[in-house]
N, C-alpha and C positions, 0 to 999 in steps of 0.2 A: 504494500500500500504506500503510495507516494506521499510526501509531505505537502501539506497545503501552504501555498505562499502567503506570507503575512500581508495583510491589507496595508496600503500606504497610509502614513499618518495624515490626518486632515490638515490642510494648510491653515496657518494662523491668519485670521481675518485682519486686514490692514487697509487703510485708505491710501490713496495716491496723491501726491502733490503737497502744496504749501498750506492748504486749508481754505476755509471760506469766511466765516464771520468772526470778528474779534471777540474774545471773551477773557475775563480776568480769572485767574486760578491761583489759589494760595497753596504753597507747598510748606508743610510744617517742618520744624527743626527735627533732624534725625530720621526723616522718612527714607525707607528703603526703595530700591527700584520698583519692586512689586507694589509697594504702597503708593508710590507716585503714579504708577500705571493705573491703579484703581481709581485714584482721584481724577486723572485725566479721562478715563473711560466714563466715569459718572458724570463728568461735565460735557461729554460729547466731543472731546478733543481727539481721542484715538478710537479706533474701531474695536480694539480688544486689549485686555491687560497683557495677554501673551505677546502680542506684537510689540508692545512697548518694552516688555521685559527683554525680548530678543534684541531690540535696537539698543537698549540700555547696556546690555552685556557686550554688544558689538562695538560700542564707542569707548575708547580707552580713557576718555576724559569725563565720563559720566559721573564718576565719584566726586567731581567738583561742583555738581549742582547744589546750589545753596537754598536755604529756606527763604521764603519771601513770596511776594505777589507778582505774578507774571501776566503779561498780555500775550495770549496765544490765539489760536484760531480753531474753530470747530472743524472736524473732519480733516485733520492733518495726518500725513503719514507718520508712523511711529519714529522713523529716523529724523524727520523734520522737527518733531516734537522734542526729541532729545537735544537736537542742535539749538532749538529756540531757548530751551532751559539753560543752555550753556552760554547764550549770547547776553551780555550785560544790557543790551538795548531792550531786551524783552522784560527786564525786571522793573517792577514798579516800586519806587522807594516809599517806605512807610515812615511818616513823620508824626511823632507824638508830642503834643504841647501840654505839659502838666498844668494843673490848676495853680493859679498864683504866680505864674511866670510873668516877668515884666516884658515890655516891648523889646528891650535890649536882649533879654534871654531868648525870646522868640526869634529875633534876628539871627542870633548865633546858631540856633537850631536849623533855620532855613539855609544857612551857609554850610554847616557841617554835615547835616543829613540830607537836606534838599538839594545840595549841590549848586546853589545859586551864589553869585558874587555879592560882595558888600554893596556895590553900586546898584545892582539889580534889586536887592531888597529895599534899599533906601528909596529907589524910584517907585517901587510898588507902594511903600508906605505913604509916599507923598502924592500918589495918584488917587485922590479922593473919589473922582468920578469913575475911574477904571476899576476900583475895588468895591464900589457901591457903598461908600461910607456915608451915613446919613448926615444931614446938615447939623444935627444936634451935637455931633462929635467935634465940631469946630476944626476939622482938619487933622485931629489927633487920633492915631490908631490905638493908643493905649486903652485897654479895656475891651476892645472890639475884636481881638484875635482869639476866637473861641478856643478854650482848652479842649482838645479832642485828638483823635488819631486820624491822619490824612494819608491817603494813598496818592502818591505823586507819580503820574504816568510819564513815560519818556516824552520829552518835548513840551511838557507843561511849563508855563512861564511863572516867574515869581508873582506877577500881578494876578494871574489866575488862581494860584494857591492862596494868596492873601485875600482875594475876593471871596473864596469859599469860606475862609475863617470869619469874615465879616458877615457873610450870608447866614452862617450857623448862629452867630450871636443875635442877629436880628430875629431869626426864627425862634430862638429861645425866649427872647423878650416878648414877642407876639404871643407865643403859646402860653406864656405866664400871665397874659392879659395886661401888659404894660403899654400905656399910651405912648405914642411916638415922642410927644413933648417931654416925657419923663425918662426916656431911654438913658440919657447921660447921667442924670441924677441917680438912677437906680444902679448903674454900673459903678459910679464913684463910691456910693455907699457899700455896695457888695464887695468891691475890691478892698476896702478898708476892713470889712468883716473878715474877708479871706485871709488877710495878712495878720490881723490882730488876734485871731482865736482859732482853736481847733473846732471841728464841726459840732462838737458837744455844746459849745457856747455861742454858736452863730446867732441864734435867736435873741439871746440876751444882749450881745454886743450891738446887734441891729437896733434894739430898743434904746440902748445908751446913746447911740448916735442921734436918734430922733429926739430923745429927751434933752440932750445937750443943745441941739440946734434950736429947740423951742425955749430954752432957759436963758433968753437974752437979758432978762433983768435979774437973774439969780446968780448963784455962785460961779457958774461957768461962763456967763456973759455970751452964750452962743458959740463958744469956742470948743472944738472937738478935743483938742489936747492930745492927739494921737502921735506917738513916736514913729509909727509906721509911715505916716505921711512925711514927717520931717526927714527920715532916713531916705525916703524915695527922692525927695528934693536934693539930697546930698549924693545921690547915685549909689546908695547902699541899701541892702535888704536885710542885713543881720546886725547883731550887736545892739548897743544902746547909744543914743546921742550924748555928747558931752554937754556941760552946762553952757558953754559958749555957743554951741549949735542950737540949744534950746532957746537961747536969747537972740538968735540971728533973725531979724525981721526981713532981711533981704531974700530969704528963702520963701517963695510964694506958697510952698507946701507946709510951712510951719503953722500948724493948726493950734499951737499953744499961744500964738500971737495974733494970727488972722482968724476972725470969726467965720463961721459958715464952712461950706465944703471946699476942699482943695480944687485947683483949676481943672484937673482931669482925674480919671481913675489912676490907681497906682499899680495895677497888675491886671491879669485876665482872670476875672472871678469865676468860680464854679456855679453850676446851676443851683446847687444847694445854698450858696451864699446869696444868690439872687432871690431865691424863695424866702430866705430868712428876712431879707430887707422888705419884701412885700407882706410878710406875715410875722413881724417881730413878736417876741414873747411879751406878755403883760408884766409891767414892773415899773418902779419909780427910780431905778438906778441912774445915777449920773457919773459913776466912777467904776472902774474895774482895773485889776492888775493881775498879771500872770505871775504867780508866785513860785512856779517850778517850770523852768524852761525846757526840761526834759519831757515831763508828762503833759505840760500845757495846762496844769491846774490853774484856774482863774477864779478870783473872788470879786464879788460885786458889792457896791455900797451906794446908799442913797444920800449919805452926808459925807462931808469932808473929814470929819472926825473918824467915822468908820473906815474911810479909805486910808487914812494915815496908819491905822492899826493893821490893815491888810498889807500896806507897803512895807511895814516892818518885817513881815514874813519874807518878802522879796529881798530885803536887805540881808536877812539872815542867810537866804539861799545864795546870794552873790558872794557873801563872805566865804562860803564853802566852795563856790564854783566861780572864781574870779575871771577865768578865761572866757567863759560863756557870757559874762556880763560886761566884758570889755567893750569900749566904744567902737573899736575897729574890727570886731570879729565878723 
C-alpha cells in the first residue's frame, strides 16, 4: 500500500500593496511580533496574524519596532506593515501636558517631545487668531493650554497643536457651563487653586479666594495674598518668596500688595480645579496655610489670630525641613 502524499499547507492570507485608508494604531510597550500582528489584524491593517508574523520574522530589523502610535493604512501587505512600523515618519508623537504646568513648561515640552523649534512655539503662542484664543484671554496663552495627552501626527505644525490645546480648554469651560465673559476669571482662579493646594483642599481654597476678593473693607482689603502668584511673577514655581519679594510692588502678580486677581492665570489648571472654582465649599475662611509641604496638609482660618496659630505649625515644619522652605528651591 503506497503512502498518501501530504496535503500542501494552506497559504497564509496576505494583502498586496501599500494599503488604502489611513488609520492610527497604538503598539504597547513590550509587544511581541505575534501580539503586534493581532493588533494590526483587529484594526484591518493586515489580512492575517500569520502573514504579519512571517514578515516580522523575515525582517532583520523588526526587533527595533518601538511602542507608540503609528499612522498606517488598512489592507497593507504584511511586509509593508513591518516597514511602516520601522519608519520614524509613521510614528505619531505623544505629548502629555501635566496639570499645573506653566506656559514656559508647556513650551519646553513642545520642543523636547513635539519636536518643534523655540521660534515655532513662540509664533504659535503669539498667533491668537490661528490658535483660536478667545478675546477674553487678552492675547495671553497662559491658562489656555489644556493639560491632557496629545497625539502629534507627522507634519503637524506647532500652531495646530496649540490650537487643539486651546480648543480643549474652551470645550471644558463650555461643558462646565461657564459664560464666555467669565472664561479668564475662572481660569485665573482655578490656576491659583491648582498651585496652592492638593485636590483635597481645592474647594476650600476656591472659597478663600472668593471671600478675600469680597472682603474689600475687612482684614484682607480685597487682596489675595497668595505666594503662588508672587512666585509666578518672579519666574519661579517652588520655594517661598523672600521678604523683599513680598514687598516688591513692581511685580504685577504680587497679590499681597495689589488687590483683586492677578493679570493672567499662573498655570494650566485641571478640570477639577475649574469645578472647585464654580462650586466652592461653604465657609467663612479668609486664610489658609500649608503646614506640611510633603503631605500638603493645609489649615484654614476665619480670623487673623487663628491663622497666626496655624502659621506657627509651618514655622515648626520649616525648622525641621529648611531646604524645602528655602526661597530659591
